[in-house]
N, C-alpha and C positions, 0 to 999 in steps of 0.2 A: 437518813442515807448518807453515807461518807462521800465526801468530795473525790472526783477523780484525779488521778495524779496529775502535776502542772503538764508535763509534755504532752500526756494523751489528750487532755482539754485543750491545750492548745491547737493542736493537729485539728480536733473535730470542729473548734470553733473557724478555724481560718479558712478551711475548704469547703464548708457547706455541702459536704457528701461527694465532692470532687476528686477522692482519693488523694489529699494532699501530700501523705506520707510517701508517694511517689518522687515527688519532687525532690526529696532529699536522697535518693539515691545516687544521682551524679550531680556535679557542678554545672549551673548553667552556663553558657557560653555569651556572655553579654556583648562580647565582639560580633555575634550574630544577631544581637537584638532579642536574646531570647530573656523575656519577662513575662512570666505567665500570668495570666489573668485568673486571679483566684477567687473573685467575688462572684459567686453563683447568679446573684440577681443581675448584674450587669450582662454577665453571659447570657443570660435569658433573654434579657432585655434586647441584645445586638440580634440575637436569632428571632425575636419577635418582629423585630424592625424590618427584616428580610422579606417578612410575607411571602415565605417559602410555601410552593404548593405541593401536594403530592406526588406530582408529575415530574417535579424539578430536579435538574443534575445540579449539584453546588460545587462549585471550586472553594476549597478553604487553603488561604496560603498561610503557612507557619503554624499547622496545628498544634504543635509542641505535645503536652501529654494528653491532650484531647479533652479538654474540659468544655470546649466550643462543639467539639466534633459530636461528641454523643447526643448534644441537643440538636444538632442539625439533621443527625440521622433518624431522630426520631420523625422528623416531619418529612426529608426528602426523599426521592426515589433514590438518589445514589449520591455519594460524597466522593469528591476527589480530592484528596489532600495532598499538597505539594509541600515538601519538607526537606530542607537542607542536610539536617543533622541525621544520620544514621540511628542514633540512639534514640532520639524523639519518634523518627518513623518506627522504630520498633515497639516504642512506649505506647504510640496511639493504636497500633495494630493490636497489642495486648488487651486494650480497653475494650474491644468487641470479640475477642478470640472465643470462639463455641456459643457466642450470641447471634440470634437472627440477622443483626445488623452487620454482621461481619461479610455477608454477600453484598451488603451495599458499599463497602468502602473500598476504594482503589486508593493506594498511596504511591504518590510519585516522588522518587527520591530525586533531587538536585535543584539546579537553580532555576527556579519559575520563569525568570526574566528570558532566560536564554531557551528554556523549553518550548516544544510545539505542542500547543494545549488542544486536548479533544474539546467538544462542544459543552457548554455549560450555559445554564440559565441565569444563576445568581452567583456573586463571588461574595465571600466573607473572610475578613482577615484582621489579625492583629499584627500588624504590619511592621517587620523590622525597619529601622529607620534609614539604612542603607539603600532599601529600594523603593522609597516611598514614591519618588516622582518616576521611575521607571515603570514602576507596578501601575500606576495611573495611567500613563499614555500608552501603555501596553493593552489594557484593558479599551481604551478609546479607540484605538486603532484597530482593532480586531474586525476582521470581514463580519462576524457576527458575535458583536459585542453583548456581554451579558445585560439581561433586563434590568437589574439593580445590583449595585455593589453597595456592601456596608463594611467600611474601611475604619480601623482605628490608627492614627496617626499620632505623632507628636504634637501638641496642641498648636504651637506657632505655624507648622506644616499645614493643618487643617484650616486654621483661620486664613491663612493665604489663598486656600482653595475658594473660599466663600467671601472674600473681600471686594469690596465695591470701589469705583474710583475715587480718589480723594482720600482714601482710607490708608493708615501708615502701612499696612501690609499688602496693599495692593501692588501687584507686579505682574511680569511676564507670565508666571505661572496662573495667576488668577485669570487673567484673559484667555490664555490658552484653553483653559479646562472649561471656562464657561462658556466658549464658544461652542465647544463639542457636547456638552453636557449640562445638565441641571445638577446643582449640587445643594445639600442641605446639611447645616451642622445639626446632629441628632442629640448627642449627650457629652458633657464632659466627664472624663474619668481621672479620679486622683491617684496619684502616685502610689499610695498605699493600698491600693487594690491589686497590686502585681507583686510578685516573688521572682528573684528580689526587686524592689522598688526601683524603677529607672530614677534617673535625676531630673526630668521635667515631667509634665503634667502630660495628659493624653486627652484627644476629642475623638468622638465617633461621626463620621460624614456619611450620607447616603448619595451615590452618585447615579444618575439616570441618564445614558447617552440619548441624545436627541434623535427623534425618528420622524421625518427624514432628517439626513445628516445635510448640514450647511454644504452646499456645492462649491467647496473651497479646497484646493492642495493644502494639506496640513503644512509640508515643508515649505511651502510659499508663505503661508501663514505665520509660521514660526519665524522663517527668516526675517519677516518684516520687523517682527516684534522683537527680535534679539537687537535690531539697530534701535528702535525707539527706545527701547528700555536699559540701552547701555547706562545711562543716568537717567532714572525715571523722573526727577527733579529738575532737570534742564530740559530745554526746549527740544522740540522732535527735530529740528532742523541741525541741531548741533551733532546729534548722531550719525548725520549725514556728511560732516565736515571731514572725515577721517580719510585717509588717502586710500587706505586699505579697503574701506566699504567703496570707494568711488570705483576702485580699481575691478573689484568682483563684480559690481553692477555695470560696468563697461564690457566685462568679458561675457555676462549673462545677456547683454543687448545685442552684442554682435552675433552669439550663439541664436539668439532670437530671428535675428535678420537673416541668418543663413539658413536657418529651418524654414523660414517662409518666403523663401525667395525674394528678399527685399534687398535692394542695392544699397551700399552706403557709399555715397559720392563725396560728401564732405568730410573734414575730419571730425571725430565724435566728441563734443563738449557733454560729456555726463553730468559733469557738475551744474551745467547751467539748465540741462533737462529736468535734474532734480529739483532746482531751485523753483522752475516753473510750476512743477506738480505741487510742491510745497505753497508756493502762492496762489495757485488756483484752488487749491482745496481749502485755504486760510487755517492750515493746519500747522506750519512751520513753528509758529510761536507759541504754540499750546505745549503741554508737558504731558508726558505719556501717562504719569501717575495720575492725571485728572481725566484722560480721554476714556471713552467706552468703545464697546465692540463696533457700534456704528461708524464711529470716527475712525476706527483702523481698516474696518472694510471699504469706507469711503477712500480712504489713503490707497490701500491695496488696489482698487477699482482704477484710481487715476494712473497709477504708476503703470498699470497693466496697458491701458490705453495710450501710454506713450511707449509703450513696448519695453519696459523696465520689468525684470522679473527677479526673483529673489532666492530661487532655487534652480 
């Protein structure tokens, strides 16, 4: 049997049945993070890790040409595909046109971060790097967060999500996300599994929001972490030396006293109040990069007992 022409054979090998010829119709906008996953085994693995139930509604962020979408549609009751690029929205719609799956697909055109999203059970995303952090926190802060999110990110961002105290990539992002959710690293995805290949490697993580959620105000928690992690390898007390920080805390303290009908008889020495909290908790000389959630919880509670708030 004669060999297939090189161009035809290349298309057949690269796409694994995911209609890769569609990818050549228009140029990918890498500025929007358009790197299409072309490996069908990885695409199927991502869908399998989501444990989609027949009754589930799935939000897919950035469906692109639909290589993940068609697999999700096989398992879910409905797929809501959120896409920024009208060309891609049209392409993913064509993939199911005239098929039974067409009735199960809803395409939302626009910025998923700004959109008011309907209810969904599962989120799956080959995430554009520009919206990695906003997407994570949008999912975490939803009134009814998804049961599970399977999200692909640039490798370093993904590793920050799962980093532990003392590790090089441990940061404010790590503490923030791990307070509200359980995060698991699922798989590494090499750059050659995309068209066009990105400049960095990728990883897939699984995020499950804790239920019940910790009884903490997110803005308060994040406000404390912003100060502690301003230089994660310096002592926590160093972050509270800034006059700008002290001015904000004094303003918040006065607002707290006013709201709770507390009289302020003496001149406020917010610096001394902060120093006392740091001394009493024995956390002032510790470094944020080596503290865990329990340490930051202890610190937040002590500040609140002193009437000092961060939001």
